[in-house]
Each structure stands twice: as structure tokens, then as C-alpha cells.
N, C-alpha and C positions, 0 to 999 in steps of 0.2 A: 636333478629334481628341483631346480630353481623355480620352475613353473608352479610347483606346489605352494611355495611361499606367496607367489602372486595370486594364486587361487584363494589362499587364506585371507589376503588383503581384500580381495573382491567380496568374500563372504562378510568380512567385517564392515565394509562400506554399505553393502546391500542390507545386511541384517540390522545394523544400527539405525540406518535411515528409515527402514520400514517400521521398526519398533517405535521410533519417535513419532512417525505419522499415525500409527495406531493409537498410541497413548494420547496424542493431541485430539484425535477423533473421539475417543472415549470422553475426554474432558469436555469437549464441545457438546457432545450429546447430553452429558450430565448437566451442563449449564443450561441447555435448552429446556430440560424438564424441571430443573430446580428453581430457575429464576422466574418469578412472577412477572407478567406483563404490566408495565406502568399504567396507571389509570388515566386515560385521556391526556397523555403527555404530548404536547405539541412541540416538535423540534424547532429550535431557533436556527437561524442561518449558520451561526458558529457551531452549534451542536451537530447539525447535519454535515458540515464540513469536516469536523473532527472524526465523526463516526465513519465517514467515507474515506478520508485520506490522512488522518492524524494531524499533528500540530502544523506541519507544512501546508496542508490544505487550508487550515484556518488563516494562515498568513496570506495565502494566495487570494482567497475570497475577500479578505479585508482590503488588500491592495486594489483588487478589481472594483470593489464597491466604492472606495474613495475616489478612484480614477473616473468612474462613471458619474459621480456627483461633482466632478471638476474641483475636488478638494486636494487632489494629488495628480501630478502629471507623470505618466509613465511613457518615456520616450522609446521609440523603436530601437534605439541604440543600447537599451538596457539600463537606463538611469531613471531614478525616481526623484521628483522635485516636489517639495511641499508648496501648495497653494494656500491652503487654510490650515494654520498650525493648531487649531482647536479640535482635538479628538472628541468624538461623541460618546465613546466608551473607553474602557481600560485597554482593550486590544488595539483600537485605533491610536490611542496615546502611546502604546508601546511601539507601533509602527513609526509614528512621528519621532519618538525618542531615538529609535534605531537609525533614522536618517541623519540625525545629528543637528547641531546648532547652525550649520551652514545651509541647511535646507535642501541638500542634494546629496545623493549617494547612489551607488550601484544597487540594483535590485537584489542581487545574490546575498550580500551580507545583511541587508534589511530583512529579507525573508527568513534567514537563519536566526537573527536576533528576535524577531517577532514570534517565531515558532517556539523559542525557548523562554518566552516571557512568563512572568508569574501569573498573569491573567489567563494564559492558555493552560497552565498547569492547574489552576483553580477550576477552569472549565472541565478539564479531564477528570479531576477528582470528583466533581459533581456528577458527571456521567457515570463514573464507576459506582458511586454510592446509589445512584438510581437504577443500577443493574443494566445500563445501556451500553457501557464500554467495557472492554476487556482490561482487567488490571495488568500492570506491568509484570507481576510475578506469574501471570497465567500464560505468558508467551514462552516458547514458540507456539504458534497456532497451527491449524491444519494447513493453511496456505504455506507457511514456512516448511512444514513437513513435506508437502508435495514438491517444493523446490529442492529440498535435500534429496528426495528420492530420485528426482530427475538428474541431479548432479551425480548420484551414485550410479545411475545407468551409464552415464558417460565414463565414469571411472572404471566400471567393470568392463566396458568395451575396450578401453585403452589397455587395461591389464591383460585382457584376453588376447588382443592383437599382439601385444608385446611377447606373450608366452608363445604364440604361434610363430612369430618371426624369429625367435631365438634359435640358435643352432641346436640341433638335436643332441641331447646329452644322454638320453636313455633310449630304450627300445619302445617307449610309449608312442603310439601313433598320434599324429597331429589331430586326427579326427576325434579321438578320444579326449584329448586335451580341450578341444573346442567344446565338446559336449559337457565336460565338467564346468567350464565357465558359463555355459548356457543355463546352468541351474540358478546361480545367484542373479543372472540377468532376468530369468523368468520370474523370480521372486519379486524383483523391483518393478518389472513391467506389470505384473499382476496387481501389485499395490496401487500403481497409477491407474490401472483400468478400473479397479473397484472404487477409487476416489472419484473418477470421472462418472461412473454409473450412478453413484450416490448423489452427485450434482447438488450438493448443499452450497449455498452462497456464503462460504466461510470468509471471514474478514479478519484482518490483523487488528483492527481497532474496535469494531462493533461486536457486541455480544449478540446471541440469537434474538433477544428482545429488541436490541437496537437495530438489527437488520430488518426486522419486521416493520419497525417504524420508518426506516428508510424506504422500504418497498411501498408502503402506504403513501409516503411523501411523493415518491416518483409517480404514483398513480394519480394523485391529486394535481401534480404539476402538469401532467399530460392532459388531464381533463380541463385544466384552466387555460390551456393554450388555445382553445377554441378551434383546434384543427388546422389553423393556418401556420403554426410553427413559430409565430412571432412572440406571443405572450406578453406579459408586462415585465417591469423591472424586477419584481420579486421572483418571477418565474425564471428570468435569466440568471440572477444570482444564485438561485437554488440549483440550476443546472451546473453552474461553476462549482458550487459546493459539493455536489454529488459526483460529477464527472471530471472535475479538474479544469485546468486552463485550456484543454482541448475543446471545451464547450464554447470558448470565446469565438465570436464570429468576426469582430472588427479586425481587419488586417494589422492596423497600427498597434492596437493593444496586444494582439497576439504576438506580434514581432517583439514587443518589449519583454515578454516572458521567454521568448526563444533565445534571448541573450543571457538569461539569468544564470546559466551554468557555465558560461564562457568567461575566461579570464580577460579582464579589460587591459588592452595594450595602448599605451600612449602613442 
């Protein structure tokens, strides 16, 4: 009857992950109705970056902005070099400080240090107070819950296959064993299906009010492109803030970020 223990584990994984997803959805729905929309709040570039991708996105858009203004050189090998050591705001100053006194460093540690800088934390606190960002204690969000349910689906499948492949210890037909494991699998898949049908733009960083401002920002950005897809510098940086470094079109600049997660070898 060892397969019964595996079945209990399958129910634990499926039930706990679905419960967390439902609780996160309830909290998100409550926040959508309880949080008033800010009055005519215009998102800055840093605010849009944080709401879209968190502290790391703020560091990315700062690096890209400084590189586009020729105040920072981002090489395709994944190194950052300071050209102008005068930061125009606290976040730029944190980037320059992370590069160090030698004026050159790999992008990966610079990005990590800038994302954890005090200026970014103050930015996050301001967005939370404005009702635009999700507080740290309000996570995990619906997006995290969905990932957990997906992981539970894989776990249930593995446990079910393990039970079916085990040597028969009782007279229980394998078909009946498979049907028992189909129950927690159905529960997890049903939760995923309902989350997909609901189709809410849940975010790890932005509250429902913040998501609405991001959607409005995206609409204005597309309208400002004039239909030719080129846009101006502000539109380009806004795209990077909202979509991340994948919005970068320049091959050299994009190659610099392609090396950010690789270990540098001498």
C-alpha cells in the first residue's frame, strides 16, 4: 500500500498550492476594490520600471538611459565603463558608485548593487504608500500561486507515474491507482484553468491601481509612436521600463545585457 502514501503526498502538494492560489486571488480582488485610484498620477520612468519588473528593472533602465546619453559605456562583452561620473539623480549615483573608483566593472554586480540601493528602496516605499505597488508582506501574489500550482501538477504526475511503475504489492488494479491520482491532478489543472479564464493582469510588483496606470502608459506610448514604431527617446526608455531589456533594438547594447548573468572568465 505504499502507493497510498504517494497519493497523500500528491493531495498535499495539489491542495496546498491551490489554497495559496485562491487566497492570493482573494487578496488581489480585495485590493482592487479597496485601493482608490491615485488622482492624475503620472508615472516616472523609474516608477514604471519598478511596477513592471521590480528593483532589477529600475537598474536596467538606468543603465540603458545612461548608455544612450553616452555617459556610460556598456560593452558587448558585459562590462560597464563610466564616461561621465556625475549622476543626475540618486539612482544614477548608485550605479556609478556600484561601478567603483576604477570606473569599470562587470554589469552583473553593478545591476545587483543598484537594485538594492537605498534610492530604489525609497522609490518602492513611495509607490506602496501611493497604493501603486504591492507591499512586501502582501506577497506571494497570484502569479506566484500560479507557478506553485504548475509545479504541483508536475509533482502529482511524477508521484502517479512512480506509483504505477512500482511492483504490485496488493490486488489493487493499476487503473484504479491511476484514477485515484487523477483526482488531485484534476484539482490542480482546474485551478490553472480558472486562473487562465479570469485573465487578470496580476503582477508581482504592481497593485491593481498600478497596473491600470501601466496600461494607460502603454496606450500613450503606442499613440506617441506615430505608427512608425520609432518613437522618441522617452518612448524607447519607457518600452525598456515596461518590457525589459528585450525591448532594446541596438545589437551592441543588447549584447551587453546578454552577458550580465554569465561569469566572467579571464
